[in-house]
N, C-alpha and C positions, 0 to 999 in steps of 0.2 A: 504493498498499499504505498501511497505517496503521502510523505509529512511534509507539509507546508508550513513554514514559521517567518514570521514576518519581515523581510528588508524593507518593504514598503510601509511597515508598521511604523507610527510615531516613534517609538522607543529604538528603532534602529536595530533590528533583531534580523537574523541573517535568514533569506527564503531558501528551504531545501525542500526538494523533490527526491524521495529516496534517498539515496547516497550522494547527491548532487548537489551542490551549492549554487544557486542562480547568481550570475554576474551581471548582464545586462541584456536588453533586446537587439537583436541583429537582425530581425525581419518581421513583415506582419502580412499577413493575407485575410481572405474572407471569412474565414472561421477558425483561423489559427496565429498564433504569435510563435516565434522561434526565438529562444533565449539562449545565450552562451553561458555554460556552466562549467564547473569543475569537481571532478569526483574528489570525494572528500579525503581518500585513503592513497589513490595513485596520483594524483594531482594532474590528471589527464583533463585535456579540455574537450567538450561535447557540445554538440547544436541539440538543445531540446523542442521538439514542435509540439506546442500545447493547444489542445484542440477541444472547445468547449461543445460536448456532445447535444447539450439542449439547444443549441443554435443551429443543429443538422436535420434535415429530413430524411426519411428512410432511405431514399435514393443515395445520398452524400454520405450517409453512415455506412453503405454497401461498399462506396468507391474509397471509402477510408480504409475499411477492413480488408478489402482488394489490395490496396498498397501495402498494406502491413504484410500481407501474405507473400507478395512479390518481393519486398524488400527482405524478408526473411530468406528467401533463396538465393539471394544475389551474393556472390563473393567474387568481386573483382578489384583489382588495385586502382581502377579509374572510374568506380561507383561509388559513392558515399554509402557507408555500411550503417546497418541497424543495429545497435547495440543490445536495446533492452525497448520493452512496452511495459507502462506502467499504466493500469487504468482503475479509475474510481467510478463511482456511480454518475458521476455528472461530467468528470473529466478524462482525457486520454493524453498521456505523454510519450511521444516517440524520442527515443533516446538515441541519436546517430553520431558517427563522425563528425568532428569540425574539420570544413574545408576553410582554412585560414587566409585563403587568398580572395575572398569575396564571394560574392553571388555566382551562381551556377545558371548558365543559361542554356 
Protein backbone atom coordinates (compact mmCIF):
# COMPACT_ATOMS: atom_id res chain seq x y z
CA UNK A 1 0.00 0.00 0.00
CA UNK A 2 1.04 3.58 -0.55
CA UNK A 3 2.07 5.68 2.37
CA UNK A 4 1.58 9.34 1.62
CA UNK A 5 3.03 11.80 4.10
CA UNK A 6 2.86 15.48 3.47
CA UNK A 7 5.62 17.46 1.76
CA UNK A 8 2.75 19.73 0.74
CA UNK A 9 1.53 19.88 4.33
CA UNK A 10 2.08 23.13 6.22
CA UNK A 11 4.54 21.57 8.68
CA UNK A 12 6.89 20.60 5.83
CA UNK A 13 6.87 16.79 6.13
CA UNK A 14 8.05 14.45 3.38
CA UNK A 15 5.68 12.92 0.83
CA UNK A 16 6.25 9.17 0.49
CA UNK A 17 4.69 6.63 -1.80
CA UNK A 18 5.77 3.17 -0.72
CA UNK A 19 9.58 3.29 -0.38
CA UNK A 20 9.86 6.42 -2.53
CA UNK A 21 10.27 10.03 -1.42
CA UNK A 22 8.65 12.48 -3.84
CA UNK A 23 10.91 15.29 -5.08
CA UNK A 24 9.04 17.40 -7.65
CA UNK A 25 6.61 17.36 -10.58
CA UNK A 26 8.24 16.61 -13.94
CA UNK A 27 5.13 16.25 -16.12
CA UNK A 28 1.34 16.59 -16.29
CA UNK A 29 -1.37 15.09 -18.46
CA UNK A 30 -5.15 14.92 -18.57
CA UNK A 31 -5.50 12.20 -15.95
CA UNK A 32 -2.03 11.91 -14.47
CA UNK A 33 0.88 13.75 -12.90
CA UNK A 34 4.47 12.49 -13.15
CA UNK A 35 6.73 13.09 -10.17
CA UNK A 36 10.45 12.61 -9.75
CA UNK A 37 11.13 10.46 -6.70
CA UNK A 38 14.03 8.78 -4.92
CA UNK A 39 14.05 5.25 -3.50
CA UNK A 40 14.65 5.64 0.24
CA UNK A 41 17.26 2.87 0.52
CA UNK A 42 19.02 2.64 -2.86
CA UNK A 43 18.78 6.39 -3.65
CA UNK A 44 17.78 5.47 -7.23
CA UNK A 45 15.88 8.22 -9.06
CA UNK A 46 12.54 7.10 -10.54
CA UNK A 47 9.55 8.66 -12.22
CA UNK A 48 6.16 7.96 -10.65
CA UNK A 49 3.06 8.40 -12.81
CA UNK A 50 0.20 9.19 -10.43
CA UNK A 51 -3.27 8.49 -11.80
CA UNK A 52 -6.50 9.42 -10.03
CA UNK A 53 -8.79 6.51 -10.89
CA UNK A 54 -11.90 8.50 -9.92
CA UNK A 55 -11.26 10.78 -12.92
CA UNK A 56 -11.31 7.90 -15.44
CA UNK A 57 -14.25 6.31 -17.22
CA UNK A 58 -14.31 2.54 -17.84
CA UNK A 59 -12.75 2.84 -21.30
CA UNK A 60 -9.78 4.85 -20.04
CA UNK A 61 -9.35 2.48 -17.06
CA UNK A 62 -9.07 -0.43 -19.50
CA UNK A 63 -6.44 1.50 -21.49
CA UNK A 64 -4.40 2.18 -18.35
CA UNK A 65 -4.47 -1.47 -17.28
CA UNK A 66 -3.51 -2.51 -20.82
CA UNK A 67 -0.58 -0.06 -20.71
CA UNK A 68 0.54 -1.66 -17.44
CA UNK A 69 0.35 -5.18 -18.91
CA UNK A 70 2.40 -4.16 -21.95
CA UNK A 71 5.00 -2.32 -19.86
CA UNK A 72 5.43 -5.39 -17.62
CA UNK A 73 6.37 -7.48 -20.67
CA UNK A 74 8.91 -5.04 -22.12
CA UNK A 75 12.59 -5.31 -21.25
CA UNK A 76 14.74 -3.38 -23.71
CA UNK A 77 17.59 -0.90 -23.13
CA UNK A 78 15.82 1.81 -25.17
CA UNK A 79 12.39 1.51 -23.52
CA UNK A 80 11.53 2.96 -20.11
CA UNK A 81 11.11 0.13 -17.64
CA UNK A 82 8.18 -0.33 -15.26
CA UNK A 83 9.55 -1.18 -11.81
CA UNK A 84 6.44 -1.34 -9.66
CA UNK A 85 2.70 -0.70 -9.59
CA UNK A 86 1.14 0.55 -6.36
CA UNK A 87 -2.64 0.67 -6.30
CA UNK A 88 -5.04 2.06 -3.72
CA UNK A 89 -8.80 2.34 -3.90
CA UNK A 90 -8.58 5.79 -5.49
CA UNK A 91 -5.06 6.10 -6.92
CA UNK A 92 -2.68 4.22 -9.19
CA UNK A 93 1.10 4.78 -8.99
CA UNK A 94 3.33 3.52 -11.83
CA UNK A 95 6.96 3.54 -10.72
CA UNK A 96 9.22 3.67 -13.79
CA UNK A 97 12.80 4.20 -14.76
CA UNK A 98 13.72 7.89 -14.82
CA UNK A 99 14.99 9.29 -18.13
CA UNK A 100 17.04 12.30 -17.03
CA UNK A 101 17.48 13.58 -20.59
CA UNK A 102 14.03 15.15 -20.69
CA UNK A 103 10.76 14.41 -22.41
CA UNK A 104 10.40 11.29 -24.52
CA UNK A 105 8.82 11.92 -27.90
